BABA-513844 format. One record per residue (C-alpha): x, y, z. Coordinates in pm, whole numbers, plus 50000, padded with zeros to 5 digits. Layout:
XYZ
...
% end
This chain:
035829221540540
039209226140472
041699260640568
042899270240216
045889286840433
048189254140405
047109246640757
048059211940851
046369183341077
048649186841385
047379215341591
050399219541801
052909217241548
055899243241563
057769240741198
061599261841175
062499266940826
066239264640704
066479295440884
066409304141245
064359339941162
061329322241085
058799297941290
055329290241164
052289275741401
049199257441287
045879259241402
044569227341244
041409224941051
038179241741060
034639225441066
031979237740799
030569271940818
027789291840722
027819311440337
026719342640492
025889352640879
022099355340853
022329320040727
021869307741102
019749337041185
016849318540947
018109285741104
017039301341426
013939315341321
012609281241198
014089258941543
014169279341852
011359310241685
010239314242078
013649318542226
014849357742352
017579365742080
018339403742193
017229421942481
017889455242581
016629480342868
014079507642775
012209537442893
012639552543248
011589521043440
014349506243247
012219476643163
013579447542928
012529447842556
012839414642438
013169400242113
012859366241964
014449345341702
010849341641520
009899379441553
013569387741437
013579372241135
010359387640923
011389418841064
014639418440894
013329406940572
010909438140569
014209464240676
016199442640401
013629452040129
013429489440234
017209490640206
016989475639828
014099499439724
016659527439857
019359512539605
021719502639873
024919486639747
028019475139806
028859509639646
026299526039865
026389509840213
024289514940558
025999535140798
025279533641164
026439560741395
024349544641700
025669519141995
024339487242037
020759484042002
018159457741887
017229482741620
020879487841517
021189449041483
018089443041334
019159469941049
022749454940995
021349418340957
019079434040731
021779446940515
024429415740536
021259392140469
021009406340118
024409415040043
024589454140150
028009463740365
027069470640726
029219501340792
029099503441212
031479538141331
031989547441690
029539575341818
032139592241925
033369604741622
029719625641643
029079629141965
032649641142097
034289652241797
034749690641792
035539689941394
034039659741269
036929649141058
037239616141101
033809610541063
033969628940734
036549605640589
034519581540653
031419594940473
034009601940177
035649567640191
032589542940193
030189566440011
027299557040245
023759554040108
022109556940413
022829569740766
021019553941090
020729567141463
019439561941719
017649598141784
018479625841561
018339652341781
021639640141955
023779637341601
021979667741448
025259686741434
026809655841268
024569650141075
024469682540901
028249687840881
028919651140689
025549639540491
025509642940164
022079656239969
021669621839816
022169606740150
018979588740330
019019594740742
017129570640931
016469575241299
014159555841576
013229592341686
013729614141407
013409652141411
013629673841133
015359652440802
015349613840892
012709589740787
011339570841095
012929538441097
009019523241179
008329531240795
011349508640681
010069482740905
006739484040748
008169479340386
006299443440261
009019422140174
009109406139850
011239380739663
013449404739579
015049397139900
015309361039895
016819368239540
019569390439677
019859366039981
020899339239734
022979359339534
025269365639914
028309343739895
030969337440135
033179362339969
030899389339976
031719418340221
029589417040490
030789447540687
033059476340682
035039480141013
037149506941090
040679506441277
041299532041548
042839556841369
045969558641611
048659562541334
046379586541092
043049585240967
041209551541023
040949525040743
038089505140653
038849470040680
036709445940484
035249415840665
033969390440438
030989368040537
032919336540535
035639357440788
032969361941047
031419330540993
034359310041005
035659323241268
032519312641480
032779278241353
036699281941491
035629291441813
032959270541854
036289239341790
038189255942063
035169265942335
033439234542466
030809252542683
029579262942370
027989225242221
026599224342607
024289251542590
023259281442421
025059308342541
023559337042769
025379368342725
025499403142892
027359424342754
028439460242664
031679457842439
030809481442117
029799470641775
031949491541601
034989469541756
035679434441646
035109419341941
031879432742035
030329432441675
032319402241555
032249377341879
029969387242092
027199393441891
028229367641588
028309341041898
024599352041957
023669341541593
025529314341560
024779292341822
021019305741891
021769325042208
020429355542400
022239387142399
021139411542661
022609442142520
024139458742899
023589498542911
026659501043125
030329504543067
033289501343297
033129533043510
032769539443872
028879555043735
028139534043419
029389499543637
026239503443843
024299495343529
025849466043473
025099460043797
021189457143786
021569436043443
023689413843619
021179405543927
018539400143674
020589377243407
022439352843481
025289347343185
026789319743093
029859335742934
030969372143062
033219393542880
034869426842984
037749446842963
040269450543281
038939481143442
035319468643377
035879439143620
037839458943847
034749479243893
032729449843917
034879433344184
033929461044422
030119454444367
030829414544393
032249416844725
029389427444954
026019419144711
025459382644758
022459387244553
024639399944248
027179369544334
024479344244346
022969356143973
026369362843817
028049329843878
024569306943875
025369297943508
028889308143434
030989284543244
034239308543124
034529344443168
037139363542955
039149396842935
041189415942669
042479451742578
044599452842887
046059431143136
044099420343444
045209425443766
046439402044025
044249414744250
040889417744026
041629379243960
042159362844303
039049385144414
036999366344086
038569328944206
037239333844548
034079345244453
033609319844277
034879293244490
032299308544711
029409308044496
029559271044269
032389257644464
035059263644219
036689291244032
035299301543737
037859300443458
039269330643316
040309328242931
041969356542696
042939363242365
044079382942070
042399397641819
042379425941546
039849439641302
041839420841033
041659390541153
038979384641409
039449371641687
042749350341578
044099333741939
042019320042254
043099299742568
041459271242639
041929270943031
042779294843294
046009306443316
048249323843550
050729333943254
050769371343185
049999379742886
049059347542769
047029348242433
046749306742326
047029290342015
046219301641659
042319292641643
041769259941396
041799273341028
044669299541093
048249300041019
050749315741239
054149329641088
056709344741316
059419363541163
062579377641348
062339415041345
065129431441531
065229418141863
061239405541873
059119381141670
056319398441467
053399376041397
051769375041036
048499358741002
046809339340693
043589323640714
039709318540676
039569348840948
041939372640774
040929403940565
041229405040187
042339441940253
041059475940329
038669491540116
039349517839836
042819515239931
045229493239697
048449507939835
047919502640202
046319465840130
049429458039951
051779468740233
050039452740503
050469415140333
054219397540267
055539384439961
053409346340086
050119366340175
050889365940522
048879397740719
051519415740924
050109421741263
052899445741402
052239426241670
055789408141856
054629373742017
056709344242174
056439308642284
055769303042678
058189271342588
060019268442236
060029232142305
056439228542410
054469251042134
051199235642208
051419255642514
050789286042372
052029321142282
052489354042495
051649390042338
055399408242343
053819443442268
053449466041933
056569464641763
055669504041706
055859510042064
059029499242139
062009519142147
066199519342270
067479540042528
070779560542402
072969532342550
071239515042216
069299488442517
065719481342348
062849487242552
059839459242523
057109486342625
054299458242640
055959435142902
056669468343097
053559485243079
051579454143228
054429450743490
053839483443590
049959486543599
050159455243806
052689473044058
050659504044079
047349493644107
044569497644174
045709537044103
046869534743788
044449529643453
047679528843232
051319541143214
052879555742900
056749545642894
058459574842746
062349578942732
063569572142345
066879583342284
067319591142672
069679572742893
066539563843174
063169559043112
060039577743269
056549574143239
052539595543224
050399583043464
046909576243388
045459580843664
042259553643797
040169580743904
037489565144111
040049542944282
041999573344370
038899587944528
038319558344725
041709555044837
041529594844987
038009592445127
036709624045235
039369642645151
039699633644785
039559666544551
036529663244273
039089674943993
041419654043817
043619684043814
043769682144225
044539648544200
046959646343984
048889676244290
047379658444602
050209656044811
049089615545000
048939603444611
052439618944553
053599603144862
052259569544811
053689566144407
057079578144533
056979544744724
055199525344501
057809537744240
060919528944485
059949494344508
059809493144152
062939501844115
064709475344312
066879446844129
065659460043770
067609468643446
067339499743279
065109485543034
062769478243304
062969506743538
061049544143527
063239569443711
060279593343753
056839595843694
054319623543618
050929625843699
048619635443364
045779664143495
043889662743227
042229632943084
043609611942705
041479617642424
039439594142225
039069625741958
042779627041930
043649588041915
045369586342214
042369568242359
040049538742215
036749535942353
037289505442533
040439526242711
043249514142571
046159540942508
048239548042207
051049549342349
053709560742062
051049585741985
050899600242351
054929601742384
055169625641980
052269644842102
053029651542473
057389664442360
056909693742623
055399668742944
058819647842867
060979674742904
059479683743218
060209644943354
063929647843250
064439684443361
067409691243620
066259696943900
062399690843842
060389721843826
056929707943772
055189702944090
053119668643906
056839653743882
057329622944123
060839611944220
061239574244418
061179577744791
064799574844900
063979561745221
062019531245086
065399505945099
% end
């Protein structure tokens, strides 16, 4: 199937227009793809009915609950009938507040199967929020006909705050107002399900995915069936291992984000794979559950955020059984969301060499809520920030903006706009119909565009010093995280309108405690004031500054003594920091950083004894 995006057959060709202010890169043609997401689910239910589709831990003994493709499809049909009976529609979609799980997946498939949009929402909006402002915004915008949670008691306060009288609540474990999910699952399917499914087209809305809300209230991004299905065809063309064997995935990435919900769950459905839902997370405590899962299940493709890999490496180092299981069938790994520290990458390469005789390729890429996974590498590379080439079916336009090149996208995998927001939908596209990402990119080698692109930061994160010098926050941040590894989770670069740069340090608490050993304080506040840590950071700050220009050199650091907030938009669910928002909200701390002489005990100056 050809792409309507104007792509050309030469996948590696870069084209300049008459002005040097614009460049294009074409991903090439994309192969045939299904008209809707569940078309492949129906196929695998007939082709491989006994193959495990989904599995999750349950109960105090954490035994695996498994579901085959053959078992899944009849349950999806019954749930779809129940959704139709409750009057759900495009105007009254299904909202899911719970995290990843088998029941979540089945309800999502049921909705998409009959043309009802599915709306996964971050559980943090309900469980970590104090005022439920973002959750109220989401509910008011999408007007759900049904809200699903796993345990009604956990979500009781949030449901009471946002549920309208006509909204049906459903729970696996109901306690008050919610219907039991099993009641819906017992609904006999009729011909209405087949009729509704036949009416689903590639342009039907499959789901509404919300942006992080880092610059205001979250936007509802329309994800069509064409976007999701074509993106899986694109990845199948780019990732050769998917044609050799059906993928086995052990994954925790949240389904209310595009990578977890579209790429990982979508890859399972599209390729007839098996997804073992990881109940762990990239923390010192959560990774222990991940380790338990990986001891039992050997993935073929493993994805994580850098902090997740960093936590996992510490267990792989001394656990022979874990290494054997993890690497046994592993074809590729993938990371995203931040830079992968060199010491973590080196350790994974060494463990792969020890287990398989060769390192396992580590891929990366770049996606967005508006464009699914849009860029992907095909082979291992040590180039920092490399995101690869556009996936097949996508066209990239690079437009000169100040001293950067903004990436603009057009293709089958790009959203048609934001739900019920014509103004912001219009603003998101240029006059040629390209989606304006706000991301800066540059070629690894302008003369050889086939070598791919490097992520060059968010345009909104960059700023100028008082000297007029632009600061490339994205590149500087990557270098800082690597230089101060493993004791930092992130560094927020500040200095807009000043003559020098400084930084707020988000500490990697487990790594700091490990370094301090038995003397490690228990609280973040105490860590931020610890003399031993201050001495380490002062020495590292001094070496960082050597030979660097003013736009790539921090003069001071301040260790943050309270965690950044997901609720306030400072931090995403996956741990990424909103640089601009933190800079804007922490102006008093910035004044502390630049005070002469420094009066705040958290401020660190470079060690003058380091030459």
